C-alpha positions as CSV (number, residue, x, y, z in Angstrom):
1,M,-68.2,-32.3,21.6
2,A,-69.4,-28.5,20.7
3,D,-66.2,-27.2,20.6
4,S,-65.2,-29.9,17.7
5,F,-68.5,-29.1,16.1
6,V,-67.9,-25.1,16.1
7,E,-64.0,-26.4,14.8
8,M,-65.7,-28.1,11.6
9,L,-68.1,-25.0,11.3
10,I,-65.0,-23.1,11.1
11,A,-62.9,-25.2,9.3
12,L,-65.9,-25.2,6.5
13,L,-66.6,-21.2,5.8
14,I,-63.0,-20.7,5.9
15,F,-61.8,-23.6,3.5
16,G,-65.0,-24.9,2.2
17,I,-67.5,-21.8,0.5
18,P,-64.2,-20.3,-1.2
19,G,-63.5,-23.6,-2.5
20,A,-66.5,-23.9,-4.0
21,A,-66.8,-20.9,-5.3
22,L,-63.9,-21.2,-6.8
23,A,-64.5,-24.6,-8.4
24,V,-67.9,-23.0,-9.8
25,R,-66.3,-20.4,-11.2
26,F,-63.7,-22.4,-13.7
27,V,-66.9,-24.8,-13.9
28,L,-69.5,-22.4,-15.1
29,R,-67.2,-19.7,-16.3
30,P,-65.6,-21.0,-19.9
31,M,-69.5,-21.9,-20.2
32,L,-71.1,-19.4,-19.6
33,R,-68.1,-17.0,-21.5
34,E,-69.5,-19.4,-24.8
35,I,-73.3,-19.0,-24.5
36,A,-72.5,-15.3,-24.1
37,D,-70.2,-14.7,-27.0
38,A,-72.8,-16.9,-29.1
39,I,-75.6,-14.3,-28.1
40,R,-73.8,-11.3,-28.8
41,S,-72.3,-13.0,-32.9
42,G,-76.1,-14.4,-33.4
43,R,-76.9,-17.9,-33.7
44,G,-75.5,-18.2,-37.1
45,D,-71.7,-18.8,-36.3
46,L,-72.3,-21.7,-33.2
47,S,-70.2,-24.4,-32.9
48,P,-71.4,-27.6,-33.1
49,D,-71.4,-27.8,-28.9
50,L,-72.5,-24.8,-28.4
51,E,-75.4,-25.5,-31.0
52,R,-76.6,-28.6,-29.2
53,R,-76.1,-27.0,-25.5
54,L,-78.9,-24.2,-26.9
55,L,-81.2,-26.7,-28.5
56,E,-80.9,-28.8,-24.7
57,L,-82.0,-25.6,-22.7
58,E,-84.4,-24.4,-25.0
59,E,-85.7,-28.4,-24.9
60,G,-85.6,-28.4,-21.4
61,Q,-87.4,-25.0,-21.1
62,R,-90.1,-26.5,-23.9
63,L,-90.6,-29.8,-20.9
64,T,-90.9,-27.4,-17.7
65,N,-93.0,-25.2,-19.6
66,E,-95.4,-28.3,-20.9
67,Q,-95.2,-29.5,-17.0
68,L,-96.2,-26.6,-15.2
69,E,-99.7,-26.2,-17.7
70,Q,-100.4,-30.1,-17.1
71,L,-99.8,-28.8,-12.9
72,I,-101.6,-25.9,-13.1
73,E,-104.6,-28.1,-15.2
74,A,-104.5,-30.5,-12.5
75,E,-104.8,-27.9,-10.1
76,R,-107.6,-26.0,-11.1
77,F,-109.2,-29.6,-11.5
78,R,-108.7,-30.7,-8.1
79,Q,-110.4,-27.2,-7.2
80,Q,-113.2,-27.8,-8.6
81,L,-114.0,-31.2,-7.6
82,E,-113.0,-29.5,-4.0
83,S,-116.1,-26.9,-4.3
84,G,-118.3,-29.5,-5.9
85,E,-118.7,-27.2,-9.3
86,K,-119.1,-29.3,-12.4
87,T,-116.9,-29.5,-15.0
88,R,-117.3,-28.8,-18.7
């Protein structure tokens, strides 16, 4: 049983990791190239698809920042409750 596990692990290392790396390269490379080209040329010449992607990324970043601020505030409130301090 241990031998079959080792063989599966070796097969994964030999075929799986390079295969995953190639897949990521061919999937992400065109998108990253478009974004890099857009950054170089400025936002005025963006394709509609790329503009949509950038807007989605910006919106996701904004939502993440808002959630982070809420978590920070909740943690401060929890610490105040545990320490017995009065809230504002």
